C-alpha positions in Angstrom: -7.8 10.6 23.5 -9.9 7.5 22.3 -12.4 9.7 20.6 -9.8 11.6 18.6 -8.0 8.4 17.5 -11.4 7.2 16.2 -12.1 10.6 14.2 -8.6 10.3 13.2 -8.7 6.9 11.6 -12.2 7.5 10.3 -10.9 10.8 8.3 -7.5 8.9 7.1 -9.8 6.2 5.7 -12.1 8.4 4.2 -9.3 10.4 2.5 -7.7 7.2 1.2 -10.8 5.7 -0.4 -11.7 9.1 -1.8 -8.2 9.3 -3.7 -8.3 5.7 -4.6 -11.8 5.7 -6.0 -11.5 9.0 -7.3 -8.6 8.1 -9.6 -10.2 4.8 -10.8 -13.2 6.6 -11.6 -11.3 9.3 -13.6 -9.3 6.8 -15.5 -12.7 4.7 -16.2 -14.8 7.7 -17.3 -12.4 10.1 -18.6 -9.9 8.0 -20.2 -11.7 4.9 -21.0 -8.9 2.8 -18.9 -10.0 0.0 -17.0 -7.6 0.6 -14.0 -8.7 -2.7 -12.0 -7.8 -5.8 -13.7 -7.6 -9.0 -11.6 -6.9 -12.3 -13.7 -5.5 -15.8 -12.6 -5.3 -17.2 -16.0 -2.0 -16.0 -17.2 -0.3 -16.1 -13.9 -2.1 -18.1 -11.1 0.2 -17.1 -8.2 0.0 -13.3 -9.0 -3.8 -13.5 -9.5 -4.5 -15.5 -6.2 -2.2 -13.2 -4.3 -3.8 -10.1 -5.5 -7.2 -11.6 -5.0 -6.5 -12.5 -1.4 -4.9 -9.2 -0.7 -8.0 -7.4 -1.6 -10.1 -9.5 0.3 -8.0 -9.1 3.4 -7.8 -5.6 3.2 -11.5 -5.3 2.7 -12.3 -7.5 5.9 -9.4 -5.4 7.7 -11.3 -2.3 6.9 -14.6 -3.8 8.0 -13.3 -4.9 11.3 -11.5 -1.4 12.0 -14.7 0.7 11.0 -17.1 -1.7 13.0 -14.8 -1.5 15.9 -15.0 2.6 15.9 -18.7 3.2 14.9 -20.2 0.2 16.6 -18.1 -1.2 19.3 -20.6 -3.1 21.0 -20.8 -5.3 17.7 -18.9 -8.4 18.4 -18.6 -10.7 15.2 -15.1 -11.8 16.1 -14.0 -14.4 18.6 -13.1 -12.5 22.0 -9.6 -13.9 21.9 -8.9 -12.1 18.8 -9.8 -8.6 20.4 -7.3 -8.9 23.2 -5.3 -5.9 23.3 -1.6 -6.6 23.4 -0.4 -2.9 23.8 -2.2 0.1 25.5 -0.2 3.2 25.9 -0.1 6.6 24.6 3.4 6.4 23.4 2.3 3.5 20.9 -0.9 5.4 19.9 1.5 8.4 19.1 3.8 6.3 17.2 0.9 4.5 15.4 -0.4 8.1 14.2 3.0 8.8 13.0 3.2 5.9 10.9 -0.4 6.3 9.6 0.4 9.9 8.5 3.7 8.9 7.0 1.9 6.1 5.1 -0.4 8.4 3.9 2.2 11.0 2.7 3.8 8.0 0.7 0.5 7.1 -0.6 -0.2 10.6 -1.7 3.0 11.1 -3.3 2.7 7.8 -5.4 -1.1 8.9 -6.4 0.5 12.1 -7.7 3.4 10.5 -9.3 1.6 7.4 -11.1 -1.1 10.0 -12.7 -2.8 7.9 -15.5 -0.3 5.1 -15.2 -2.5 4.1 -11.8 -3.5 0.4 -12.1 -4.8 -2.2 -9.5 -4.1 -6.0 -10.0 -2.3 -7.7 -12.9 -0.7 -5.7 -15.9 -0.1 -7.8 -19.0 0.4 -5.0 -21.2 4.0 -5.0 -22.4 3.9 -1.1 -23.1 3.3 -0.3 -19.6 5.5 2.6 -18.4 8.3 2.2 -15.9 8.1 4.9 -13.4 11.4 5.8 -11.8 10.7 9.8 -10.7 9.1 11.2 -7.6 8.5 8.9 -4.8 9.6 6.0 -7.1 13.1 7.2 -6.9 12.9 6.4 -3.1 11.1 3.1 -3.0 10.2 0.6 -6.1 7.0 -0.1 -4.2 5.3 3.0 -2.6 2.0 1.8 -2.6 3.0 -1.7 -0.8 5.1 0.5 1.6 2.1 2.6 2.2 0.0 -0.2 3.4 2.8 -1.7 5.5 3.1 1.6 7.5 -0.6 2.1 7.7 -1.4 -1.5 8.8 1.2 -1.3 11.3 0.0 2.1 12.6 -3.5 1.0 12.9 -2.2 -1.9 15.2 -0.2 0.3 17.4 -3.1 2.8 17.6 -5.7 -0.1 18.7 -3.3 -2.8 20.2 -5.7 -5.7 19.3 -4.5 -9.1 18.2 -6.7 -9.0 15.1 -5.0 -5.9 13.9 -1.5 -7.5 14.2 -2.6 -10.6 12.6 -4.0 -8.6 9.4 -0.6 -6.5 9.3 1.6 -9.6 9.2 -0.6 -11.7 6.6 -1.0 -8.5 4.6 2.7 -7.7 4.9 3.8 -11.2 3.8 1.2 -11.1 1.1 2.7 -7.9 -0.4 6.2 -9.1 -0.2 5.5 -12.3 -2.4 3.4 -10.2 -4.7 6.2 -7.8 -5.0 8.6 -10.7 -6.0 6.1 -11.8 -8.5 5.8 -8.4 -10.0 9.4 -7.7 -10.2 9.9 -10.9 -12.2 7.2 -9.9 -14.7 8.8 -6.2 -14.9 12.1 -7.7 -15.4 10.9 -9.6 -18.5 9.2 -6.7 -19.7 11.6 -3.9 -19.2 14.9 -5.8 -19.3 18.1 -3.7 -18.6 16.2 -0.7 -17.6 14.4 -2.3 -14.7 17.4 -4.0 -13.7 19.3 -0.6 -13.5 16.4 0.9 -11.8 16.7 -2.2 -9.0 20.6 -1.3 -8.8 20.0 2.1 -7.5 16.6 2.1 -5.9 15.6 -0.3 -3.1 12.4 -2.4 -3.0 10.9 -0.6 -0.1 13.0 2.4 1.1 16.2 3.8 -0.3 17.4 5.3 2.9 20.1 7.7 1.5 17.9 9.3 -1.1 15.7 10.7 1.6 18.5 12.9 3.2 19.3 16.2 1.5 22.9 15.5 1.4 22.6 12.5 -0.8 22.7 13.8 -4.2 22.7 10.3 -6.0 22.2 10.3 -9.6 18.7 9.5 -10.7 18.3 6.3 -13.0 17.8 6.8 -16.3 15.2 5.3 -18.7 11.5 5.0 -18.7 9.1 5.7 -16.3 7.8 1.9 -12.5 5.0 0.5 -11.2 
């Protein structure tokens, strides 16, 4: 099953990068929008967290791809490559989490449309998206990373992937808190009303068809 899992991880990685890069390039060349903006002047905490997150994810991807394509190459201490779990059950659970994460990411990719941004958003006229996947989660992109990184850890089982999953999850949580403070200042009551009916990561009741909660009104959220 190892070969299948290697191909599975590479395919999902390629799909993710293609969607991510494709939207960034489209916004840049078609709409003249700079979708990636990371600064540390106006809000040092959010800027540092964003830069740290990007660096951690790039490093994590490098470790994952190197381990799949060239497993004989070892640039990590042997202790970090110790397998903590190794079973078919955990590998299958990992695949399910990765697939769920990718579904969440794709839904957010579609819902955001031209509002897609990476990094700090200082413009006060930014939209507050509350429809689609954003009616279930206020932070579906962050939820994707949590599901994806956890799934990859379960698939590979190595200590290094657990460390990355924990560090990135903590970073995302603090980045979320910083971002929510910013959005509350920008959108005021609209954002607070949105928070009252939609959870930070998952609004479980809205996943089930029998829950027909009224959608929040207001302007479109990041």
